[in-house]
C-alpha positions in Angstrom: 0.0 0.0 0.0 1.2 3.5 -0.8 1.7 5.6 2.3 0.9 8.7 0.3 -2.4 7.4 -0.8 -5.4 9.4 0.4 -8.2 7.1 1.6 -11.5 7.7 -0.2 -13.8 8.5 2.6 -16.9 10.5 2.1 -19.7 11.2 4.4 -22.8 9.2 3.5 -25.9 11.3 4.0 -29.4 9.9 4.2 -31.0 9.3 0.7 -33.3 12.3 1.1 -30.3 14.6 1.7 -28.3 13.1 -1.2 -31.3 13.6 -3.6 -32.0 17.0 -2.1 -28.5 18.0 -3.3 -29.4 16.8 -6.8 -32.6 18.8 -6.6 -30.8 21.9 -5.4 -28.3 21.7 -8.3 -31.1 21.2 -10.8 -33.0 24.2 -9.4 -30.0 26.4 -9.4 -29.2 25.5 -13.0 -32.8 26.2 -14.1 -33.1 29.5 -12.3 -29.7 30.7 -13.7 -30.8 29.5 -17.2 -34.1 31.4 -17.5 -33.1 34.7 -16.0 -32.5 37.7 -18.2 -28.7 38.1 -18.7 -29.1 41.8 -19.0 -27.8 44.2 -21.6 -24.3 44.4 -23.0 -21.8 41.8 -24.2 -21.5 38.6 -22.1 -18.5 38.5 -19.8 -15.6 36.3 -20.7 -12.5 34.8 -18.9 -9.4 34.5 -21.1 -11.6 34.8 -24.2 -13.9 32.0 -23.1 -17.5 33.2 -22.5 -18.3 33.0 -18.8 -21.5 31.2 -19.6 -19.5 28.3 -21.2 -17.4 27.9 -18.0 -20.5 28.0 -15.9 -22.2 25.3 -18.1 -19.2 23.1 -17.6 -19.1 23.5 -13.9 -22.9 23.3 -13.4 -23.4 20.1 -15.4 -20.3 18.5 -13.9 -21.7 19.3 -10.5 -25.1 17.9 -11.4 -23.7 14.6 -12.8 -21.4 14.2 -9.7 -24.4 14.9 -7.4 -26.5 12.2 -9.2 -23.6 9.8 -8.7 -23.6 10.7 -5.0 -27.3 10.3 -4.9 -27.0 6.8 -6.3 -24.0 6.1 -4.1 -22.5 4.0 -6.8 -19.8 4.4 -9.3 -20.1 1.4 -11.5 -20.5 1.8 -15.3 -24.3 1.9 -15.2 -24.3 4.5 -12.4 -21.8 6.7 -14.2 -23.8 6.4 -17.4 -27.0 7.3 -15.6 -25.4 10.2 -13.8 -24.0 11.7 -17.0 -27.1 10.9 -19.0 -29.4 12.5 -16.5 -27.4 15.7 -16.5 -27.2 15.7 -20.3 -31.0 15.1 -20.7 -31.7 17.8 -18.0 -29.5 20.2 -20.0 -31.4 19.5 -23.2 -34.7 20.1 -21.4 -33.4 23.4 -20.0 -32.4 24.4 -23.6 -36.0 23.7 -24.7 -37.3 25.8 -21.9 -35.0 28.7 -23.0 -36.1 28.5 -26.6 -39.3 30.6 -26.3 -37.9 33.1 -23.8 -37.2 36.5 -25.4 -34.0 37.1 -23.6 -32.6 33.5 -24.0 -32.1 31.0 -26.8 -31.6 27.3 -27.2 -28.2 26.3 -28.4 -26.7 23.1 -29.7 -23.3 24.4 -28.5 -24.7 24.6 -25.0 -25.9 21.1 -25.2 -22.4 20.0 -26.3 -20.7 21.9 -23.5 -23.2 20.4 -21.0 -22.3 17.0 -22.3 -18.6 17.6 -21.7 -19.3 18.9 -18.2 -21.6 16.0 -17.4 -19.0 13.5 -18.6 -16.3 15.3 -16.5 -18.6 15.3 -13.5 -19.3 11.5 -13.8 -15.5 11.0 -14.1 -15.0 13.1 -11.0 -17.5 11.1 -9.1 -15.7 7.9 -10.2 -12.5 9.3 -8.8 -13.8 10.2 -5.4 -16.6 7.6 -4.9 -16.1 5.2 -2.0 -15.5 1.6 -2.9 -18.6 -0.4 -3.2 -19.6 -1.7 0.3 -23.2 -2.6 0.3 -23.1 -3.9 3.9 -21.9 -0.5 5.2 -24.6 1.3 3.2 -27.3 -1.0 4.3 -26.2 -0.7 7.9 -26.6 3.1 7.7 -22.9 3.9 7.9 -22.0 7.6 8.1 -18.9 7.3 6.0 -17.4 4.9 3.5 
C-alpha cells in the first residue's frame, strides 16, 4: 500500500439529503438558465465566455451529485449520472427557446455533455469503494 495514498472517505448522508443536493443543483441551473442576462456583451474569462465555463461546472456538479445520490460508481451508475445531466441540460435548452432574452443552443448542449462527462469521471475518482453492507447498515462514511 502506498503511504501517500489518500483514503477515499466521504460522508454518506441519508438518501433524502443526497437527492436533495441533486434537486438543489437542478433548481440552481434552471433559475440561472431562465433569468435575463441583462444588456451588454456577455463577460468572458481568457476569451472563453463566462456562460461556457458556468455550463461546464454546473453540469459536472449535477452529474457528480447524481452519482452521489446513487452512491454507486459502476458503469451503469456513471452512465445514468452523466445521461441524467445531459438530458436535463437538453430540457433546459428547450425551456429557454421561447424566452425572449434567451435562446436554445446546440453548442450549450455539447458543453453540458462535456461537463456531465467530467462530473461523472470526478464522481468515479472520489466515490467510495462499493460496500453494500456498510450502506445497508446506515454507515456515516465509506
